[in-house]
Phi, psi and omega in degrees: 000131185288157179296329178296319180294316179300317179298324179293318180296317180298321180294320179294317178298321180295317178296321181295314179296327181298322183256014179285154179304319181300317180297321179295315180299316180299320180297316180296315181299322180296315179295318181298315180300317179297321180296317180298316181299315180298316181300313180297322183293322185274341186239357185298327181286343183264344184280126178246131180303148182300321180297324179291321177298317179297318180298315179298318179296318180295320179296319179295317180297319180295320178298319179295319179294318179297319179295320179294319179296316180297318178296320179296321179295318180295317180296320179296321178297318178295316180297320180296317179296316179295317180298316180296321179295318180294334181273350178292152180297314177073189185268335183252132177226140175247137184237147172210144182235156173243148186233154172240167182263138176231168180078186181304125178062012177064029184288322181283144181263140179227137182300134179227345179200140177232130178232136180225133176238159179269189184301329182268004180084006179283136183289120180261325185208133178203103183221144173278146185237133180287122178298144182280344177240166180294132181281126178252348176207112182286344180051037186303323183297340177247310186285332185076004182273137177233157178306326181296335179292341183282351179297326180249016182285152178256159178297153182303315183301321180292316179298316180300314181294316181294318180292319180300319179295320180294321186278349185301123177064017180260154171278119187258124180252139178192173177243118189052054191294340180299330178295318181293317181292321178296320180295330179266358184055048180235157173238162179210141181304133183300325181292346181254010181254137175234103185256115182289344180280334184252004181292114186306313179302324178290318181298317182289320186278325188247348182215028175054041177089349179270175180284118180281150176281159177296322179300318180296314181294321180296321179291312185288320187266318185259340186076021179265143175250090184254169175056040178279343178210240175295136180280155174234118181294333177292311179298318181294322179294318179296317179297318181298319180295318179294322179296317177299314182295334180294339179220038186305316183300314179295321177304306186291322178297321180296318180293317180298318181296312181293325180290324179293317179295324182295324179293000000 
């Protein structure tokens, strides 16, 4: 066999092996392997194990929970301080009383309930009082007082003493307050009284110069609809305090001015 022929056969075998399936697979594997190496090389520093991710997430969640708990504690502390302050007796008190009828036809009024709230409307005192005379008209449709309320009522003298202690040196707010003080047989310094029934701006604005009712003022100033049936001395005391606060500066300025002139 000539050398030329042998060279031709070698060349054909080489070409055949080059395009054989085995050769192609090897080529692909080679490229794939190279690709894997490159991928690992360029991204290995960025890959974080799953357990580490979970740990980091849990730590972040715990920090958020701890922060929320701490914030909640601070808010509760603020609320408690505010709540305690609102429950204090304070310098301003509003009073309202309910009455029943005694004597012939129940014409005369007798004290049956006393309610007092502080500047924030928090109830400071609310007690039923035993009338000193026989009740001839409970006036329930207005007073809201019933015979059953007298089961837990206190004697008049005790109510008088307790209220007097509460009102000492306080600014007293009320509506036609002289009725309440007369019923308790108490007096109070004029400079410490704020009466929403005699406040001139209210009289001029809401009742054409006449004495406005508490119901009228509550409707016009507060948007409250009170005294639609049985009265509540607690509700009335709260309404009176809010009405006073709606024009507090004018109330107080008037008292200071009159007190200065009096001196």
